[in-house]
N, C-alpha and C positions, 0 to 999 in steps of 0.2 A: 172669452176670451185672451181677450186684449188688455185687460188688465193680469190677466197670467203671465201673457211673457215680458208685459211689460215690465213685473216686478223681479219676474225672472234677470234681464237686461238693465234691471235698477241696481241689484245687487251683484250682479256677475260684470258689469260697465261702466255705466253713470256711476255711482259715490266711490268705485274704486278708485275711475280717473279723477273725478271731482276731490276727492281727500288729496290726490299727485299733484293737481296741480295748483292746490291751495297752498301746498307745501310750498313748491317753486313759486308761485306769485309774493307769498310772505318773504324767503329771500331776498326776492328780489329789490322787492320795495325795501326790505331792510340797509342794503346794500348802496341802493340812488338813493329814497328819498332824503337821506339827512345831508345832504348835498343840495336840492333843489325839492324843498318840500310843497312848494306851491308850485311848482312846472303843470304844464298840460303833459307834457310826458312823464312826471311821476304822478300824475294821475289819472295816464292812460292803461297802465297797466295794472291797477284793481278795474279798470273800463271795461279791458281783453278779457282779465279772467273771470269778471260777471257775465259776458253775455256766453261764452265758453259753459260755463257752470248750465245753465239755464240751458241751452242747445242740448248739452248731455243729459240733461230732465226732460226734454223733448216741452219745455215750455217755453209759447211765441207768447211776444211782447206789440201790445194796440199801444199806441200812443195817439196823445188828444192834446189841441194844445197847445206846442210847439211854438208858435208863432208870438204868446204871451210871454218869451223866455228871451231878453236881453242878456245873452252872453260877456258882457263889460257892466254890467253893472252886479252891483253887492247885492244879494238879497237874505232872506231869513226865511230859509224854505220850509212848509209845513208840513205833515202829511201822517194820514191815518196810518196802524202798526197791527197787518191783518198775519203776518207771520214772516220763518224769519225769508221767503221767500221776497220778502221786500227790499231786502240790503241789494241782491243780485240785480230785482227791477231798478231800482232807485240808480244804483252805482252804474249799473250796464249801459243806459238813456236817458239821465238828467247831462244834456249836452253843458252844463257848465263848471268850472273845475270848483270845491264845494270841500269841507271838514263836516266830518260827525261832531253830532254831541254826544254820547254815548256813556252807559253805565261803566265804574271802574271797575265791574266783575267780569268785564271782557277782558281786562288784560290779565285776566288768567290765562286765560287760551292757549294752550302754545302755539307757538308761529302768530299766529294771527292778534294776540292781543298785542305781540313785539314788533310787527308791522304797523296797526294802528299809530302805534305810539310813535315808531320812526317815521311815520307820516305827516305827525302833525297833527295827529286830532284830540279831540279835548273832551277830557273823562273825567265823568263828574259822581260823587257819591252823594246819593241823592239824600241819605240819613242824617248828613252832617251838615247843618245848614251854612255855617265860614265857607267849607268846601265845595260847597253848590257855587256861592259865590261867587267866588274863588276861578272856578270853574269858568262860571255864564262871563266873569270880565277877560277869560282867558280868548272867548270866542269872540267875543267886541274886538282885540284887538290883531283880528284876523283878517275881520270882514269891512276890505278895502281894494280898489283895482281888481274889481271884478270877481276877487274870493267871496264865495256864500258861506254859507251853513249849512245843516243840516239838522233839523230835528225832531222827533217822533213824540210831541206832547202830550199823550195817551200816557207818554211814562215808558208803556210796557204794549205786548204784544196781547189783541185780544181773546178772547179764553172762548168765545162760540161766534163771532162775526161781526157784530156789534160795537161801535163805536162808543168809547166810553169817554168819560168827562179829557178837557184838555187843564194841560199844567201851567203857573202863566209863566215859564221861565222863556220861552221864546219870543213872549210878545213883552215882556219886559229890554229883551237886548234891542227887539225891532225898536220900542219907544225912544228907548235910549238914545238909538245912535240915526234914529230919523229915518230909517231904509224899508225898504216894502215890505210885506210880508205875500210871499206865493206859496197860494196852499196847492196841493197832490190829493189827487183821490184814488185810492190803487182798487182793485174790482176784480178779485179771480184768485188773489194769493193765495185766501185765507183755504178755500177749496183745494188748490194745491199740495197745501200740507198747516191741517189744523194745528193749535198748540196741544203738545204733552201729547201726540199723536207718535209721538217717535220720530225716525227717517223715512215713514210711508207715507213718500209722495206719490202726487194723478198727472199725470200728463195734461196740459190745454192751456187758454189762456189766459193773462194779465192783461187786464185792462188800467193805463196811467194817463190822467188826465192834469194836463197842467192848466191852472186856473187864472184869470187874469189876478194882476198885483194887487194888493190892498195897503193902499197909503197910510201912513199911517198919522198924516195932517191930521190934528186940530180931535184925534182921537185917546179916547185911554187905554190901559194896560186892559182892563176887561171889556171895551167895546171892539178891542183889535178881537182877542180870544172870542167873545160871542162870533163875530164878524165872519172869522175864519171857520168856528167850528159846523159854522150854519152854510158854509160855501163847502166843505168838503164832503159836509152828508148832503148836496144837494144832488149827487149824483151817483151814491149808492144804493146799487139797490134795494128794493121794498125791501124790510126785513132789516137792514145794518141803521139803522139808527140806534140812537142811543137804549139803554135799559131802563 
């Protein structure tokens, strides 16, 4: 019965209001972000949007390990990627000012893609090696003065809730710039919206764990990748390890 009433609320209230909020937020970012793309004000707009979306969807977020983050330090944040819900949770509750390294296809989404470009997020064309290298160079150029970058090193959302292999890009950036990698584990967002299930949200809790940063000193890219994968997987529920 609860699920029945939630679905009615979802389609009549939550999804329409979320769509309106997304359009209004995108327009605001397009107008403001180009003048101060790295400012806390420009970052506060999508942060507020993300929290409101979670509130509308009746998704509660629990945070662990916030003491591991120094907001004056630039990090290469990496996280497992369970569902679209991850975007809202990370945007809403990650305390640092950061830029996403995201797929170029997202530029095609009306309003959202335009807003992300205006905000200075970095787009990567994964199928073109030269363009991918340019995107990584762009990410390296913003990693200073407490500005961080966030990457989903799996490259795409999981199909079944299990963590996939990590790609090397995030760890190349961290190693090149000698910046710490700060792993994030997300639990529960797959259950809130599994991939390829359409807009079939379910209410509930998402947990976000901020792990201690991993130093790049005396570590190769492969060593960083393996260490980060193990850390992220270490507190996922049973069954969320690699296939």
